[in-house]
N, C-alpha and C positions, 0 to 999 in steps of 0.2 A: 588508408589515407595517411599522408605524411604530415608531421607537425613541426612547428618551431616554437620555442619558448623564450621569454625574456628572463634573463638572469637577474636576481636581486643583487648580486655582487657588483655588477658593472652597468646594468641597465641595457645591455646589448642583447640582440636576438641570436639564438643558436639553433641549429637543427637538432631535433629530438631523436635520439636513438631508440628510446623506449619510455613508456609511461609505466612506472613500477608499482605505484600504490596511490590510493586516494584517502582523504580524510576530511572531516568537517571540524573547523575550529570552534572554540567556545562562542565566538561571535557569529557563527553560522556560515562562515566563508568556506566554500569548497576549495580544497587544495589538492594538487597532484605532485607526486614525487617523480621528477624527471631525471633521466640520464641523457646528458648532451652527447651528441655524436663526436667521437674522437677524444672523449674525456673519461678518466677512470671513475670507479664507483665512489671514491671519496669526494668527488666533485658533484655528486647527486644533490639536487635542490628541491625543496618544497616551494611551489609557486602557486599563485592564484589561478585556479582553473578558468575563471571568467576573464581575468584581465591579462594574464601572461602566457596563455597557450592559444594557438590559432593554427589554421591550416597553413602549410608551408608556402612561403612566397616563391614566385616563379622567376627564374633567370630570364632576362630578355634576350631574345634572338635578334640579330642585326636588323631584320625587317619589322620588328615589333615596336619600334620607337613611336609609331603612329598611335599606339594604345596608351602612351604615357602623356597625360594632359595636365595643364595647370589646375591646381586644386586637388590632385590625386595625392593619396598617402602611399609612399613607396618604402621599401626597405633599401637603405642606401649604405654603401661601404664608405666609412669615414676613416681616413688615414691621418694620424697625428704623430708627433714625435715619440709619444709614449704608448700609443695603441693604434690598432687597425681593426675596427669592429663594425658590425652591421647595426644600424639604428633606424628607427622610423623617421621619415622626413616628409615634409609637405613640398610638392612641386609648385614653385612660385611662377615660373615662366619656362617656356621651351623655345630654343632657337633652332629651327629646322634648317638642316644643311643637306646638300646633295651628297648621296652616298658614293663611295668610290670602291676600288678593289679591296680596300682594307675593311669595308663595312660602313656602319652608321657613323656619321660625322656630326650628328646633332649634339647640342649641349643643353643641359637641364639645370636650371637654377633652383636649388633646394634649400630649405630651412630645416635643420635637425630639431626634432621635438625635445630631445633630452637637454640640450644646452642653448638652443635658439641661434646657433651659429649658421651662417649661410655660405654656400659655395656653388660654383658652377662645375658640374660633373659630366663625364661622358656616359653613354648608355651602359657600358660594361660595368659600371658601379651600381647600377639600379636593378632591383628585383621587383617585379609587379606583384600586387596582391591578386589572389585568385579570382576575386570578383570582377576583374577587368578582362577576363578571358573572352567575353562576348565581343569586345572591341577588336581583338586580334582576329577572331573568326570572321567578323564583318569585313575587316581590311583584306583578309585573304580572299574572300568572295569577290570583292571589288577588283582585286588584282587579277584573279582568274577571268572575270568577265571582260576585262580590258585586254586579255590575251597575254598577260605577263606570267612569268613562271615564278616559282618559289625559289629565290636565290639561295646561295650557300647559307646554311644555318650555322651559327656560331654561338656556343654556350658561353655566357659571360658571368656565371655565378662562381667564379674562381675564388678560392680561399674561404668559402663558407662552410667548411667542414665536410666537403665531399671528396 
């Protein structure tokens, strides 16, 4: 299983290359020492096993926009003048649009949990939580039943340490 972890340094989520060790603090909190993908060992961090480590978020393929719904928590790529990182965000609303040769044209209104800022983002900036996988499978079954094919798949988790 692949994991991602939230860094205490900036609050952003990063892919985990390896879980190196674990310990229990004096307060009883379980912590793990993580090495983030693409970072050197001096960047290893002790993080809360319960609050800051989870199964890795899934990049959205062009046809998977149907699995992203208002109320969902997603991992969203936030670009600012001083940083471009992945943070948890709540999907506030979805504006569905017809797809074209370039792929999904839908827009997603999100609110970032770390700073409460809001913005409208394209699907390519969103990664789904693994617990939404059942929605993707259901949508694929409906598409097959209607005689549709599975269009061109396009990975959109660019820049997340892969």
